C-alpha positions in Angstrom: 9.5 32.2 0.2 11.7 30.3 2.7 14.0 27.7 1.0 15.4 24.6 2.1 18.0 22.2 1.2 18.6 18.4 1.8 20.4 15.6 0.3 17.2 13.3 0.2 13.5 14.5 0.5 11.3 11.9 1.6 7.5 12.4 0.8 5.0 10.4 3.4 5.9 9.6 7.0 4.6 5.9 7.1 6.5 2.7 7.4 8.2 3.1 3.8 9.3 6.4 4.5 10.3 6.2 7.9 12.3 3.0 7.3 14.1 4.8 4.4 14.9 7.7 6.3 16.7 5.6 9.1 18.4 3.6 6.5 19.7 6.7 4.5 21.2 8.2 7.5 22.7 4.9 8.5 24.3 4.8 5.1 26.0 8.2 5.8 23.3 10.3 4.0 23.5 14.0 5.7 20.6 15.5 5.2 17.3 13.4 5.2 14.1 15.4 5.5 10.4 13.8 5.5 7.6 15.5 5.2 3.9 14.4 5.8 0.6 16.1 5.6 -0.5 14.3 8.5 -0.3 15.8 12.2 1.5 12.6 13.4 4.1 10.4 11.8 3.4 6.5 11.3 1.0 6.5 8.5 -2.2 4.1 8.7 -0.8 1.8 11.7 -1.0 4.8 13.9 -4.7 4.3 14.0 -4.5 0.6 14.9 -5.0 0.0 18.4 -5.0 -3.7 18.2 -1.9 -5.9 17.7 0.2 -7.3 16.1 2.9 -5.1 14.8 6.4 -4.7 15.1 8.0 -8.7 15.4 10.3 -8.2 12.3 11.3 -4.5 12.9 11.7 -4.7 16.7 11.5 -8.2 18.2 8.1 -7.6 20.1 4.5 -7.4 19.4 3.2 -3.8 19.6 -0.2 -2.3 18.8 -0.3 -0.1 15.7 0.2 3.1 17.6 2.9 1.6 19.6 4.6 0.7 16.1 4.1 3.9 14.8 5.5 6.1 17.3 8.8 3.6 17.8 9.4 4.0 13.6 9.4 7.7 14.2 11.5 7.7 17.2 14.1 5.4 15.1 14.2 7.8 12.3 14.7 10.8 14.6 17.3 9.3 16.6 19.2 8.3 13.5 19.5 11.9 12.7 16.5 12.3 10.1 14.0 15.5 10.3 10.5 15.1 10.2 8.0 17.9 9.4 4.4 17.0 9.8 1.3 19.2 8.5 3.1 20.0 5.3 1.6 19.2 2.0 3.5 18.6 -1.4 1.9 20.8 -3.8 4.1 20.2 -6.9 7.4 18.8 -7.9 9.7 20.7 -10.5 12.2 18.3 -12.3 13.9 20.7 -14.2 17.8 21.1 -13.8 17.3 20.7 -10.3 14.5 19.1 -8.2 12.5 21.7 -6.7 9.7 20.9 -4.2 6.9 23.4 -3.3 5.2 22.6 0.0 2.9 24.3 2.2 2.2 23.8 6.0 1.7 25.7 9.1 4.2 28.3 8.2 2.9 29.1 4.9 4.7 27.8 1.6 8.1 27.0 1.5 10.5 25.4 -1.5 12.9 22.4 -0.8 15.5 21.6 -3.3 16.9 17.9 -3.1 19.6 16.0 -4.7 17.1 13.0 -4.8 13.3 12.4 -3.7 11.7 9.2 -2.4 7.8 8.9 -3.0 6.4 7.1 -0.1 2.7 8.3 -0.1 1.2 5.0 0.5 -2.3 3.9 -0.8 -6.0 4.6 -0.1 -9.4 2.5 0.2 -11.8 2.8 -2.5 -14.8 4.6 -0.8 -18.6 4.0 -1.8 -19.0 6.1 -4.7 -16.3 4.5 -6.9 -17.7 0.8 -5.8 -20.9 2.1 -7.6 -23.2 1.1 -4.7 -26.5 2.8 -4.8 -29.1 3.3 -2.1 -29.7 6.2 0.4 -26.8 8.1 2.1 -27.4 7.6 5.8 -24.9 8.1 8.7 -22.8 4.9 9.5 -21.6 4.4 6.3 -17.3 4.8 6.3 -14.3 3.2 5.5 -11.7 1.2 7.7 -9.5 4.5 7.7 -12.2 6.4 9.1 -13.2 4.1 11.6 -9.9 3.8 13.2 -9.2 7.3 12.9 -12.2 8.0 15.2 -11.5 8.6 19.0 -11.5 5.2 21.1 -14.5 6.8 23.1 -16.8 7.4 20.0 -19.0 4.7 18.5 -19.8 5.5 14.7 -22.4 2.3 15.3 -22.9 -0.8 17.2 -23.7 -3.6 15.1 -22.1 -3.0 11.4 -21.7 -5.0 8.3 -17.9 -5.0 7.2 -17.5 -5.5 3.5 -14.2 -7.2 2.3 -11.8 -9.8 3.5 -8.7 -8.6 2.9 -6.2 -7.9 6.0 -7.8 -4.7 6.3 -10.9 -5.7 7.0 -9.9 -8.0 9.5 -8.4 -5.0 11.3 -11.7 -3.4 11.2 -13.1 -6.4 13.0 -10.7 -6.1 15.6 -11.1 -2.3 15.8 -14.6 -2.8 16.3 -14.5 -5.6 18.9 -12.1 -3.5 21.1 -14.6 -0.8 21.2 -17.4 -2.7 22.0 -19.0 -3.0 18.6 -20.5 -6.4 17.4 -20.5 -6.6 13.6 -23.3 -8.5 11.9 -21.5 -10.2 9.2 -18.7 -9.9 6.8 -19.5 -10.0 3.2 -17.1 -10.8 0.4 -18.3 -10.7 -3.4 -15.9 -13.4 -4.6 -16.7 -17.0 -3.8 -13.5 -17.3 -1.7 -11.4 -15.0 0.9 -8.9 -12.7 -0.1 -6.7 -13.3 2.7 -5.3 -16.6 3.4 -7.9 -19.2 4.6 -6.3 -19.5 8.1 -6.7 -16.2 8.8 -10.9 -16.5 8.5 -10.3 -18.3 11.9 -10.6 -14.9 13.4 -14.3 -14.0 12.6 -15.3 -17.4 13.5 -13.5 -17.3 16.9 -15.6 -14.0 17.4 -18.8 -15.5 16.1 -19.2 -13.2 12.9 -20.8 -15.0 10.1 -19.3 -14.9 6.7 -21.1 -14.7 3.3 -19.0 -15.4 0.2 -20.3 -14.7 -3.5 -22.4 -11.7 -2.0 -22.5 -8.0 -3.2 -24.4 -4.8 -1.7 -27.4 -4.0 -3.7 -28.7 -1.2 -1.4 -28.1 0.5 1.7 -31.1 1.8 3.4 -32.0 4.1 6.5 -32.7 7.7 7.7 -31.1 9.2 9.4 -28.9 6.2 10.2 -28.2 2.9 8.4 -31.0 0.5 9.1 -30.4 -2.6 6.4 -28.5 -3.6 3.7 -29.6 -5.7 0.7 -27.1 -8.4 -0.4 -27.4 -9.9 -3.9 -26.1 -13.4 -4.8 -25.0 -15.0 -8.1 -28.4 -17.1 -8.5 -30.4 -13.8 -8.4 -31.7 -14.0 -5.0 -31.5 -11.2 -2.2 -31.4 -10.8 1.2 -31.8 -8.0 3.6 -29.6 -8.0 6.5 -30.3 -5.5 9.6 -27.5 -3.5 10.7 -26.6 0.3 12.0 -23.7 0.8 9.8 -21.3 -0.5 6.6 -17.6 -0.3 6.8 -16.0 -0.8 3.4 -12.7 -2.2 3.8 -9.8 -2.7 1.3 -9.8 -2.2 -2.5 -6.7 -0.1 -2.3 -5.3 2.3 -5.0 -1.8 3.9 -4.8 -1.7 7.5 -3.8 0.2 8.3 -6.9 -1.2 11.8 -7.5 2.1 13.3 -7.0 3.8 10.9 -9.4 1.3 11.9 -12.0 1.6 15.8 -11.2 5.7 15.0 -11.5 4.9 13.6 -15.0 6.5 10.4 -14.2 5.5 6.9 -15.8 2.6 5.4 -14.0 1.8 1.8 -14.3 -1.7 0.8 -15.7 -1.7 -2.5 -13.9 -0.7 -1.1 -10.3 -1.8 2.6 -10.6 1.7 3.7 -9.0 4.8 4.9 -10.6 6.8 2.7 -12.6 10.1 1.6 -11.3 13.2 -0.4 -12.0 14.7 -2.9 -9.9 16.5 -0.2 -7.6 13.3 1.6 -7.2 13.9 4.3 -9.6 11.3 6.0 -11.5 11.1 7.3 -14.9 12.9 10.2 -13.6 16.2 8.1 -12.2 16.5 10.9 -9.3 13.3 10.1 -7.8 12.8 6.9 -6.0 9.6 5.4 -4.9 8.7 2.5 -2.2 5.6 0.7 0.1 2.1 1.1 -1.4 2.8 4.0 -3.4 4.2 0.9 -5.8 1.0 -1.2 -5.8 -2.0 -2.0 -3.7 -1.2 -3.4 -0.9 1.4 -4.7 1.4 1.6 -5.0 4.9 3.4 -2.4 7.2 6.5 -4.7 7.8 6.7 -5.4 4.1 6.6 -1.7 3.3 9.1 -0.7 6.0 11.6 -3.5 4.9 10.9 -2.4 1.1 11.6 1.5 2.0 14.9 0.5 3.9 16.1 -1.9 0.9 15.5 1.0 -1.7 16.7 3.5 0.6 20.4 1.5 0.6 19.9 1.7 -3.3 19.6 5.4 -2.9 22.8 5.5 -0.9 24.7 3.5 -3.5 23.4 5.9 -6.5 24.6 9.0 -4.6 27.9 7.6 -4.1 28.1 6.6 -8.0 27.1 3.0 -7.2 24.2 1.8 -9.3 24.4 0.7 -13.0 23.0 3.8 -15.0 19.5 3.9 -16.4 18.8 4.1 -20.2 19.1 0.5 -21.4 16.2 -0.8 -19.4 14.3 -4.0 -20.3 10.6 -4.2 -20.0 8.6 -6.9 -17.7 5.4 -7.8 -19.7 2.3 -9.2 -18.0 0.5 -12.0 -19.5 -3.2 -12.7 -19.6 -4.3 -13.1 -15.9 -1.8 -11.1 -14.5 -3.1 -7.8 -12.6 0.6 -6.3 -12.3 4.2 -7.1 -11.7 6.7 -5.1 -9.9 9.3 -3.6 -11.1 8.0 -3.0 -14.7 11.5 -2.5 -15.9 15.3 -3.9 -15.6 18.3 -2.4 -15.9 21.1 -4.6 -17.1 23.5 -5.3 -14.1 23.7 -6.9 -10.8 21.8 -6.0 -7.8 18.7 -4.4 -7.0 15.4 -6.2 -5.8 15.6 -10.1 -5.5 11.9 -10.7 -6.1 9.4 -9.8 -8.7 6.1 -8.8 -6.9 3.4 -10.2 -8.7 -0.8 -10.1 -8.2 -3.3 -12.0 -10.4 -6.8 -11.2 -11.7 -8.4 -14.5 -10.9 -7.3 -17.8 -9.6 -4.7 -19.7 -11.8 -2.5 -22.5 -11.8 1.3 -21.9 -12.0 3.0 -18.8 -12.8 6.4 -18.3 -14.6 8.6 -15.6 -15.7 10.2 -16.3 -19.2 12.7 -14.6 -21.2 11.6 -15.6 -24.8 11.2 -19.4 -24.7 13.4 -19.9 -21.6 11.7 -19.9 -18.3 13.7 -18.4 -15.6 11.8 -18.8 -12.5 8.1 -20.6 -11.8 5.9 -21.4 -8.9 3.2 -24.2 -8.9 0.1 -24.4 -7.1 -3.1 -22.1 -7.7 -2.1 -18.6 -7.2 -5.2 -16.3 -5.8 -6.2 -12.6 -6.4 -5.0 -10.2 -3.7 -2.2 -12.5 -2.1 1.3 -11.8 -2.2 3.3 -13.7 -5.2 7.0 -13.2 -5.2 9.0 -15.0 -7.5 12.9 -14.8 -7.8 14.1 -11.8 -9.9 16.9 -13.1 -12.4 19.9 -11.0 -12.2 21.9 -9.9 -15.3 18.6 -9.8 -17.4 19.4 -8.4 -20.9 16.1 -9.1 -22.7 12.3 -8.6 -21.8 10.6 -10.6 -19.3 7.2 -11.9 -19.7 5.1 -13.0 -16.5 2.7 -15.7 -17.8 0.1 -17.9 -16.2 -1.3 -21.2 -16.8 -0.5 -25.1 -16.7 2.6 -24.5 -19.2 4.3 -22.3 -16.2 
């Protein structure tokens, strides 16, 4: 079996992994290897033929494909190596970090001083949403829609289920390929993106129904109609020839589980400290493997920031692990990242939160002392970032409600 060595192995060639690879090389880390099971680097954006991507990273507006290509080029120019069509089979965490991979050349063993998990997330499929009905052609998620060659049309008049950013991406993809969505449907009584973003379906003439859920999908051999149910018990049939399930992401955390790392019940991703270190401090994580779900630009920036901490750690410059304090979630808080803190200075400057339902006010407290707070109404599936206090020596609690 072939054997390779590197200083840092990055698993995942999406925005977080590519951003991390470029930053590590810029910080003087010699041997940086990125592996990805796909045939092309760039992660999810490489399937997006629409804009806007790239303003934060390149100072210009790019399509998703152009953005993905530029990220990969930047990492390669910096001196990182990218191996595609390479899947990680296992991570051995004994004395050395040994990673078994397989690809076109067969199995190989990679020995690394440090590993970054940047495996991203995946959309929830129909089966996991427990939506009944027939199994006709034309039921797909956004990833499958965007991965199709532009000249192919899965349908002409689909219904889009969801109002996350990825649902708007699906809408743009459909319109760019000559499809005319009949409706966007959201189970909650409010959009999951900020209300201003919902100007897009209005401008495109696509109606949006809130507080509706899919009861049934019918059609043979293709989708012919969807039955929507409403809180008052009423139902309505919507004629369409396809259904796009958009959003409801979950972290792609299988490798973290295989490696025996601690996984957070709230996020579904690996537990980290404020430097991105997992429960095995030799393994770091960044991007949407940490939580569902952030934008490509956010993941790119986070990958670069945590890569900077990795470079510090390799040079012996981070506070040692082992004296962590916990970050607890109060009622109504879906998750908080990072989940533990090492006493000392530096690290991520914000605590990333999501709430389970609309709540008024959020705060971070150490005992009875409020360290940070934010007013207004916090909504589910929208980014919330509170300043992360430095030098913390006791556990923190994120709490909701008027007392915040």
